[in-house]
C-alpha positions in Angstrom: 74.2 13.5 124.8 72.8 16.8 125.2 69.5 17.8 127.6 67.8 14.2 127.0 68.8 14.2 131.3 66.3 16.5 132.9 63.4 14.6 131.8 64.9 11.4 131.6 66.0 12.1 135.4 62.3 13.7 136.3 61.5 10.1 138.0 64.3 11.0 140.1 63.4 14.7 140.5 60.2 13.0 142.1 61.9 12.1 144.7 65.1 14.4 144.8 66.1 17.8 144.2 69.1 17.1 142.4 70.8 13.7 140.8 74.4 13.5 138.2 75.7 10.9 136.2 79.1 10.6 133.5 79.2 9.0 130.3 81.7 7.2 128.7 81.0 6.7 124.9 83.5 5.4 122.0 81.4 6.8 118.8 81.7 5.1 115.3 81.0 8.3 113.6 84.6 7.9 111.6 84.7 3.6 110.9 81.6 4.6 108.4 82.6 8.5 107.4 86.1 7.9 106.8 86.8 11.3 104.6 84.0 12.6 106.0 84.3 13.0 108.9 88.1 12.4 109.8 89.0 14.3 112.4 86.2 13.7 114.5 86.6 12.5 118.1 86.2 8.3 118.2 86.0 8.4 123.0 83.5 12.0 124.4 82.9 12.2 128.1 79.8 13.8 129.2 79.0 15.0 132.9 75.0 16.0 132.9 74.0 17.5 136.1 70.3 18.0 137.3 69.0 20.1 140.5 65.4 21.4 141.8 63.8 24.1 143.8 60.6 26.3 144.2 61.8 28.0 141.9 61.8 25.6 138.7 65.2 24.3 138.1 69.1 24.2 136.4 70.8 21.5 134.6 73.3 21.8 132.4 75.8 19.3 130.2 79.5 19.3 129.2 81.7 17.2 126.4 84.8 16.7 126.6 86.1 15.0 123.3 89.7 12.8 124.0 92.4 11.7 121.5 95.5 9.8 122.9 97.6 12.7 124.1 95.0 15.9 125.1 90.6 17.1 125.1 90.1 17.9 121.6 87.1 20.0 122.8 84.8 21.3 125.7 80.7 21.7 124.8 78.4 22.6 127.1 75.0 24.1 127.2 73.4 25.5 130.4 69.4 26.2 131.2 67.0 27.3 133.7 63.8 26.5 134.3 61.6 29.2 135.9 57.7 27.6 136.7 54.9 29.7 135.5 52.6 28.4 138.4 52.5 25.0 140.2 49.7 23.8 138.9 50.7 24.8 135.1 52.9 22.6 133.2 54.3 25.3 131.1 57.9 27.2 132.7 59.8 30.2 131.3 63.2 28.8 129.8 66.7 30.2 129.6 69.9 28.7 127.9 73.8 29.0 126.7 75.5 27.2 124.1 78.6 26.9 123.5 82.4 25.5 124.0 85.9 25.8 122.8 87.8 24.0 120.8 92.2 23.8 119.3 91.0 25.8 115.9 88.6 27.8 115.3 87.1 24.6 113.0 86.5 22.6 115.8 85.5 25.2 117.5 81.8 26.1 118.5 79.5 29.4 117.3 77.7 30.3 121.0 74.2 30.9 121.4 71.6 32.2 124.0 67.6 30.9 124.5 65.1 31.7 125.3 60.8 30.8 125.2 58.8 28.9 126.8 59.0 25.0 127.8 55.5 22.5 127.7 56.0 19.6 130.5 54.6 16.8 131.8 55.0 13.4 132.6 52.6 9.8 134.1 51.8 9.4 137.3 54.1 7.0 138.2 57.3 9.4 135.7 57.7 5.7 134.0 57.4 8.2 130.5 58.1 11.9 130.9 57.8 14.6 127.5 58.5 18.5 126.9 58.6 21.3 124.1 60.2 23.8 123.7 59.9 26.7 121.9 62.9 28.9 121.6 64.3 32.2 120.1 68.6 31.6 119.3 70.4 34.4 119.2 74.3 33.4 117.6 77.5 35.6 118.2 79.9 35.7 116.4 82.1 33.3 118.3 85.8 33.6 115.8 87.3 34.2 111.9 84.0 33.3 110.1 81.2 33.4 112.0 79.0 36.7 112.5 76.0 37.8 114.3 72.2 36.8 113.4 69.2 35.9 115.4 67.2 32.4 114.7 64.3 29.6 116.7 65.1 26.7 117.8 61.5 23.7 118.1 62.6 21.4 120.5 61.4 17.2 121.9 62.8 15.6 124.7 61.4 11.9 125.4 61.9 9.7 128.5 60.9 5.8 129.4 61.6 3.9 131.5 60.0 0.0 130.8 60.8 -3.4 131.9 60.1 -3.2 135.6 62.8 0.1 134.7 66.1 -2.3 132.6 65.5 -0.5 129.8 65.5 3.1 129.5 64.9 4.8 125.6 65.4 8.6 126.0 66.3 11.0 123.9 66.2 14.6 121.8 65.5 15.8 118.7 65.9 20.0 117.7 65.2 21.7 114.8 67.2 25.5 114.2 67.9 28.5 111.5 71.6 27.8 111.2 73.8 29.4 107.8 75.2 27.9 105.5 79.3 27.9 105.9 79.3 26.2 102.6 82.1 27.7 99.3 79.3 29.4 97.5 75.9 30.0 99.5 77.4 31.2 102.9 75.2 33.2 105.0 72.7 31.4 103.2 70.2 30.4 105.5 69.5 26.4 106.4 66.7 24.3 109.1 70.2 22.7 110.9 67.9 18.9 112.6 69.7 17.4 115.0 68.6 14.0 117.1 70.1 11.8 119.9 68.6 8.6 120.8 69.6 6.4 123.8 69.2 3.6 124.9 70.5 1.9 128.8 70.3 -1.3 129.9 70.5 -0.8 133.7 72.3 -3.4 135.4 72.0 -1.5 139.2 70.4 1.5 139.7 74.5 3.5 139.2 75.6 1.2 136.1 74.4 1.5 132.8 75.5 0.1 129.4 73.6 1.5 125.8 73.6 3.3 123.2 73.3 6.7 121.8 72.6 7.6 117.7 73.2 10.7 116.3 71.9 11.5 113.8 71.5 14.4 111.2 71.5 17.2 108.4 72.8 20.2 108.1 74.7 20.1 111.5 78.0 17.9 110.6 81.6 20.0 109.2 82.3 18.0 105.8 84.5 20.1 104.1 85.5 16.6 101.9 81.3 17.2 99.6 78.3 17.8 100.4 77.1 15.1 102.0 75.4 16.6 105.1 73.0 13.7 105.9 74.7 11.2 109.1 74.2 8.5 111.0 76.7 8.2 113.8 75.6 5.1 116.6 78.5 5.5 119.6 78.8 2.4 122.2 78.5 4.4 126.6 79.0 3.2 130.5 76.9 5.7 132.4 77.4 5.9 136.2 74.6 7.1 137.9 76.0 9.1 141.5 
């Protein structure tokens, strides 16, 4: 659910300065991996907003994981981009990642990011893309975590086609993480996370579709040594 919204909405941002949506996802991960992902949430609500101004743009999203009794966790990413010139595709990028859970295992380690972004689009904004190269600083957020320096390489894309009835968008992140598995503590590892989305746009406001979370070294799995997971969802989206 992350960063996709920033560039998928560049076509909207070309005509207006603000856009917002809310998504409801039903996640099949726990059905596919009942042992490795026994604690994975099934329902997530995502709120996203993008706002452009004369200096650049603001963006944030909040993921709220639901159970039948309460919100299990909340995760957010907030970013600011400053244009480095009227004609250049480059921007300075500042970002915060973090969140809270009902216990340490399901909490999120906070991080700050700083770097540069290269943003582009075709003439009618039906194709958009971005590449971001960022320094990433993780902070000690709870027991068993430690502060450390890292990096992140991010790619984002958006494609509207079939007379704007279909949208294919997504992102892919690569970053240096720290292994939490017993016997491997504090060893560096490459984390990969991508979340392509496909939407059928019934109206300008209502869409339905799917997101597929594909990751390696990202899922907290204490059952065995498996590190690669594919977690699809079915989803609804309302654009305000």
